PAVOKOL-391519 format. One record per residue (C-alpha): x, y, z. Coordinates in steps of 0.02 Angstrom, whole numbers, padded with zeros to 5 digits, always signed. Example, Ala and Ser with C-alpha at 12.3 -4.5 7.8 and 13.67 -1.06 7.14 Angstrom:
% residues 2
+00615-00225+00390+00684-00053+00357
//
This chain:
% residues 306
+06049+04211-06277+05942+04069-06202+05968+04038-06016+06032+03860-06045+06165+03923-06165+06219+04061-06047+06234+03936-05904+06332+03808-06004+06451+03940-06072+06490+04003-05898+06515+03831-05821+06621+03768-05968+06744+03910-05933+06775+03849-05754+06932+03740-05747+06942+03625-05594+07103+03654-05500+07110+03490-05403+07129+03317-05476+06984+03255-05370+06870+03389-05444+06924+03344-05621+06876+03163-05588+06708+03214-05513+06666+03328-05660+06719+03195-05785+06614+03066-05692+06459+03175-05702+06487+03211-05887+06490+03026-05929+06344+02984-05813+06237+03115-05899+06298+03112-06081+06409+02960-06099+06392+02786-06171+06497+02629-06167+06520+02525-06326+06576+02343-06329+06697+02302-06469+06718+02116-06438+06856+02019-06354+06820+02116-06196+06870+02282-06274+06765+02437-06240+06759+02617-06302+06674+02767-06223+06582+02910-06309+06523+03079-06245+06380+03166-06338+06381+03353-06301+06280+03505-06351+06412+03639-06384+06591+03658-06439+06634+03743-06274+06579+03590-06175+06671+03475-06296+06831+03575-06270+06805+03569-06081+06786+03379-06086+06934+03360-06205+07042+03460-06085+06986+03357-05935+07031+03197-06024+07199+03265-06080+07242+03320-05903+07208+03142-05846+07321+03077-05985+07177+03008-06089+07181+03039-06277+07015+03074-06363+06947+03126-06531+06813+03258-06561+06687+03225-06700+06531+03318-06754+06364+03268-06828+06197+03349-06866+06053+03299-06754+05908+03213-06843+05776+03340-06800+05696+03494-06877+05833+03612-06816+05977+03501-06878+06083+03564-06734+06267+03518-06730+06315+03397-06592+06489+03355-06530+06554+03182-06488+06712+03135-06396+06775+02961-06436+06890+02877-06310+06974+02712-06349+06974+02582-06211+07160+02591-06173+07223+02530-06006+07259+02703-05936+07089+02770-05991+06997+02621-05917+07089+02643-05752+07039+02826-05745+06857+02786-05781+06857+02655-05644+06929+02784-05524+06797+02910-05580+06657+02786-05548+06605+02772-05730+06656+02589-05747+06674+02450-05621+06829+02343-05604+06763+02228-05741+06744+02380-05855+06555+02372-05854+06460+02537-05840+06392+02584-05668+06234+02686-05641+06307+02795-05504+06484+02828-05443+06543+02780-05268+06526+02911-05132+06714+02938-05127+06701+03031-05295+06601+03169-05209+06678+03155-05038+06729+03339-05031+06622+03494-05050+06727+03551-05199+06700+03382-05284+06512+03391-05257+06510+03561-05341+06614+03491-05484+06496+03343-05503+06344+03458-05514+06437+03564-05640+06477+03413-05747+06296+03355-05738+06235+03524-05800+06363+03528-05940+06321+03351-05994+06132+03352-05983+06067+03512-05904+05934+03632-05965+05867+03791-05886+05707+03881-05932+05621+04035-05862+05593+04159-05791+05408+04113-05811+05383+03941-05735+05569+03921-05696+05633+03744-05719+05805+03665-05706+05828+03487-05768+05981+03374-05760+05964+03222-05872+06040+03057-05818+06047+02883-05894+05954+02802-05749+05843+02838-05599+05985+02783-05486+06095+02916-05564+05960+03049-05537+05942+02995-05355+06130+03013-05336+06120+03191-05405+05983+03229-05279+06093+03171-05136+06240+03274-05199+06131+03431-05211+06057+03397-05038+06231+03411-04963+06227+03593-05022+06050+03621-04954+05983+03618-05132+05827+03516-05166+05803+03412-05323+05659+03302-05375+05676+03144-05480+05582+03093-05637+05582+02924-05724+05552+02949-05910+05578+02771-05966+05728+02783-06082+05813+02905-05964+05786+02994-05799+05808+03171-05734+05838+03267-05576+05747+03433-05576+05715+03592-05477+05568+03710-05491+05558+03886-05423+05688+04023-05417+05758+03984-05244+05782+03798-05277+05863+03829-05446+05980+03963-05381+06039+03847-05241+06090+03714-05369+06173+03838-05486+06270+03919-05344+06331+03749-05285+06390+03713-05463+06493+03873-05464+06381+03984-05569+06367+04167-05526+06335+04258-05690+06193+04142-05738+06114+04162-05567+06119+04351-05583+06049+04343-05760+05911+04227-05700+05867+04345-05557+05869+04495-05674+05752+04410-05798+05639+04356-05655+05627+04536-05591+05593+04602-05765+05462+04469-05798+05380+04506-05630+05375+04692-05665+05306+04662-05840+05175+04544-05771+05122+04671-05639+05113+04809-05769+05004+04699-05880+04894+04654-05732+04869+04836-05688+04836+04882-05869+04709+04743-05884+04627+04797-05722+04619+04978-05781+04544+04922-05945+04414+04815-05857+04368+04959-05741+04353+05076-05890+04238+04954-05980+04128+04934-05826+04120+05122-05800+04076+05153-05982+03938+05023-05981+03865+05091-05819+03868+05270-05887+03782+05212-06047+03645+05125-05948+03620+05281-05840+03612+05390-05995+03482+05278-06077+03375+05283-05918+03381+05473-05910+03337+05489-06095+03192+05368-06073+03122+05475-05931+03150+05629-06039+03053+05557-06187+02908+05510-06074+02902+05684-05998+02934+05615-05825+03107+05689-05800+03039+05862-05753+02934+05786-05613+03076+05699-05518+03147+05780-05359+03275+05919-05382+03423+05814-05328+03380+05677-05453+03348+05806-05588+03518+05887-05557+03611+05722-05576+03508+05677-05730+03550+05844-05810+03736+05822-05770+03736+05646-05844+03656+05710-06005+03782+05850-06017+03934+05742-05970+03900+05564-06031+04080+05503-06005+04121+05575-05833+04147+05459-05685+04035+05464-05532+04169+05555-05434+04182+05689-05568+03992+05707-05577+03986+05725-05387+04111+05869-05396+03997+05963-05519+03844+05954-05406+03791+06113-05317+03842+06097-05180+03971+05961-05219+03910+05788-05169+03990+05619-05141+04019+05475-05261+03904+05362-05161+03764+05491-05159+03774+05517-05348+03773+05329-05374+03615+05311-05269+03527+05450-05366+03571+05376-05535+03518+05204-05473+03349+05281-05423+03330+05358-05597+03363+05188-05676+03229+05110-05565+03103+05246-05614+03141+05213-05797+03125+05025-05772+03307+04992-05821
//
């Protein structure tokens, strides 16, 4: 299961116990995935556009607990994957509008606001609920390679507000302006885990850490394998060059005239063309060192003009 889906599934299962936390989570949902529609005569309606049925049920329950009726509809996204999206439609009834004003989604004139007032996230539990709602409404998580957490908002002001909420939990978020929308984001495992922990996630954090460890171990294994392969290639090429030098001296009749120590190493290289320098050194009589064998073979290459 993708990390984003794991995270959303876990957070959607968390039911806020306090009314203040329900308002904060609902506020974040609408600031990240909501829209306000004017119907004329001063009437408004609100829509939530959500990624999964679990998030839609979570939002539906939040609204119901606040006494706000809503209707869930589905549609297929106009893209290559044709993914199913979920919309919650809320009529602009008096009780609903009052709740959205209290949640900092609308102002007293029922116009949308870019960020809620600070009272909505006045408590630590409400700040966690707001981060949770932001992730559910517009969050995505990728990794473990190049880990990246992004929380989409409708405006830069909303992304700045998210950054301030996260900062209260010692979690750092950056802000991006993408024209039609904005985003608060975190890069790196530590920064991402701080945000997820503040939002109430534990399973996703553990899964993220596990994947990061596995990816790190796999990367290290690949690095070592590549290094071993590179060393093997270099050793094979060097042995081939040494062998060609010895054979050239042999063809020219010069091999028998080299000093005994050089002749011994040349004979060993001819007999064992694939052995490493250390293994050749062990076969010398008496056994020699890797450095000494390397110097002797280097001398043979110089005599052969290689």
